[in-house]
C-alpha positions in Angstrom: -8.3 -23.0 2.2 -7.3 -25.2 4.6 -6.1 -28.3 5.2 -7.8 -31.2 7.4 -6.8 -29.3 10.8 -9.2 -26.4 9.7 -11.9 -27.0 12.1 -9.4 -27.8 15.1 -7.1 -24.4 13.9 -10.2 -22.4 14.3 -11.0 -23.3 17.7 -7.2 -22.8 18.8 -6.9 -19.4 16.7 -9.8 -18.0 18.8 -8.8 -19.2 22.0 -5.2 -17.5 21.5 -6.4 -14.3 19.7 -9.0 -14.1 23.1 -5.9 -14.4 25.4 -3.9 -12.2 23.7 -6.4 -9.3 23.4 -7.8 -9.8 27.3 -3.9 -9.5 28.5 -4.1 -6.0 27.2 -7.8 -4.9 27.9 -8.4 -1.9 29.7 -11.3 -3.2 31.8 -12.9 -0.4 34.8 -11.9 -1.3 38.2 -9.4 -4.2 37.1 -9.5 -7.0 34.7 -10.3 -10.2 36.5 -7.8 -13.4 36.0 -9.3 -15.7 33.2 -8.4 -18.2 30.7 -9.8 -18.9 27.6 -9.9 -22.6 26.2 -11.1 -24.9 23.1 -12.7 -28.0 24.8 -13.5 -30.9 23.7 -17.3 -32.7 23.8 -15.4 -35.3 26.6 -14.6 -31.9 28.5 -17.4 -30.5 28.4 -19.3 -33.6 29.7 -16.9 -34.5 31.9 -17.9 -34.9 36.1 -14.9 -32.4 36.7 -15.6 -29.7 34.0 -16.0 -27.1 36.5 -12.2 -27.5 37.3 -9.9 -25.3 35.0 -7.0 -27.0 33.5 -5.2 -23.6 33.0 -5.4 -22.7 36.6 -7.4 -19.8 36.9 -10.7 -19.4 38.6 -12.5 -18.1 35.7 -12.6 -19.5 32.4 -14.2 -18.9 28.9 -14.4 -22.1 27.2 -14.9 -22.4 23.3 -16.7 -25.0 22.4 -18.0 -26.8 18.8 -21.1 -28.3 19.6 -22.3 -28.8 15.9 -20.4 -28.9 12.1 -22.5 -28.5 8.8 -22.2 -27.8 5.5 -22.6 -24.5 4.3 -25.9 -24.8 2.4 -25.1 -21.7 0.2 -22.0 -23.3 -1.2 -23.2 -27.5 -1.2 -23.3 -27.9 -4.8 -20.7 -24.4 -5.7 -18.3 -25.5 -8.1 -19.2 -29.3 -8.1 -18.3 -31.3 -11.3 -19.6 -33.9 -13.1 -16.6 -35.1 -14.5 -14.8 -38.0 -12.6 -11.4 -37.3 -14.1 -11.6 -33.6 -12.1 -10.8 -32.6 -8.3 -13.7 -32.4 -6.5 -14.2 -28.8 -4.5 -13.6 -27.5 -1.5 -15.9 -28.5 1.4 -17.1 -25.6 3.0 -18.5 -25.5 6.6 -20.5 -23.6 9.1 -19.2 -23.8 12.8 -21.5 -23.5 15.5 -19.4 -22.2 18.6 -20.6 -21.8 22.4 -18.7 -19.5 24.4 -19.4 -20.3 28.3 -18.1 -18.3 30.9 -17.6 -20.3 34.3 -16.9 -18.4 37.6 -18.3 -18.2 41.3 -17.9 -14.6 41.5 -21.1 -12.6 39.3 -18.8 -9.5 39.1 -16.7 -11.4 37.1 -18.8 -13.6 35.0 -20.8 -10.4 34.0 -17.4 -8.6 33.3 -16.5 -11.4 31.0 -19.4 -12.0 29.4 -19.8 -8.6 28.2 -15.7 -8.5 27.4 -16.1 -11.4 25.2 -19.1 -10.2 23.2 -17.8 -6.6 22.5 -14.5 -8.2 21.8 -16.5 -10.4 19.0 -18.7 -7.3 17.7 -15.7 -5.1 17.4 -13.6 -7.8 15.3 -15.8 -10.0 14.3 -13.7 -11.8 11.3 -10.5 -14.0 11.5 -7.8 -13.5 9.1 -4.6 -15.0 8.4 -2.9 -13.1 10.6 -5.3 -14.6 13.4 -5.5 -17.7 11.9 -3.0 -20.8 13.3 -0.2 -21.7 10.3 -0.9 -25.7 10.9 -3.9 -25.6 8.8 -2.0 -23.7 6.2 -4.8 -21.0 5.3 -4.4 -18.9 2.4 -3.7 -15.2 2.2 -6.5 -13.9 2.0 -8.4 -16.6 3.9 -10.9 -15.3 6.3 -13.6 -16.8 8.9 -16.4 -14.7 9.7 -18.0 -14.7 13.2 -21.7 -14.0 13.1 -24.4 -13.9 16.7 -26.6 -17.1 16.4 -29.8 -16.5 18.3 -31.0 -20.1 20.0 -33.8 -20.2 21.3 -33.8 -21.4 25.2 -35.3 -24.5 24.0 -32.1 -25.1 22.1 -30.0 -24.0 24.6 -31.6 -25.9 27.5 -31.1 -29.1 25.1 -27.5 -29.0 24.8 -26.7 -28.0 28.2 -29.4 -31.6 29.0 -26.9 -33.4 27.0 -23.7 -32.1 29.2 -23.0 -33.3 33.0 -22.4 -29.7 34.0 -24.7 -27.6 35.5 -25.7 -24.7 32.8 -23.4 -21.5 32.2 -24.4 -18.3 30.9 -23.5 -19.2 27.3 -22.7 -17.2 24.0 -23.5 -18.7 20.6 -21.8 -18.0 16.9 -21.5 -19.4 13.6 -17.7 -18.9 12.3 -18.4 -19.2 8.7 -17.1 -19.8 5.8 -14.6 -22.6 6.8 -12.9 -24.5 3.5 -11.1 -27.6 3.8 -9.2 -28.5 0.5 -9.0 -31.9 -1.1 -7.0 -34.0 -0.4 -3.4 -33.3 -2.2 0.5 -32.5 -1.8 1.0 -30.3 1.5 3.2 -27.5 0.1 6.6 -27.5 1.2 6.8 -24.0 2.8 4.3 -21.6 5.3 2.2 -19.6 3.0 2.8 -16.0 2.4 1.0 -14.0 4.6 1.7 -10.6 3.4 4.4 -8.3 1.6 7.0 -5.5 1.6 8.0 -3.0 -1.5 9.6 -0.2 -1.2 9.4 2.3 -4.0 11.6 5.6 -3.3 11.3 6.6 0.3 7.7 5.3 0.6 7.1 1.9 1.8 3.9 -0.1 1.3 2.8 -3.1 3.0 0.3 -5.5 1.6 -1.4 -8.6 1.7 -0.9 -11.1 -1.4 -2.6 -10.3 -4.7 -3.0 -7.0 -3.1 -1.2 -5.2 -6.1 1.5 -3.4 -4.2 
């Protein structure tokens, strides 16, 4: 479980992961220059939203347009004893990946690449989640495509100043936020390494290695 920076960490970790993955991607005909950035509601609604802060003509924005409590874990572990800590807050983040480009070729290429990347790697684990939120070694956030109707998608864009840009909607679940408490004085253990004879095994915490 993570601290109160968990929501911020998911968005920034996705942007960093896509940036690093795209830098080594092989695309027929060449890889279009592009940036991947997490943006706020204010940035999405700004009049100058077409300006790329990273200085690239093409970009993919990651926008959290809705946050909700996971319905299956809403009451999980809740106690009636006032002297006990409350259970973690379990959230679903609704993400909008939007492609900004003046080139149809680049727009379609980036759209397909993002979809394929999230299809092949639908889980963020401790190795790809930022350390700022203090994620647990066994923590994972699953990325699931969300089917929005045309009406729902248009409602989102109607509330923003920029004209519609082709977008993908995903749900990041489950983002668990710990109750307020003392911060650990060390970074979480992500992996352990043991040597047994001539064999070296690498495994996550609690893997039994």
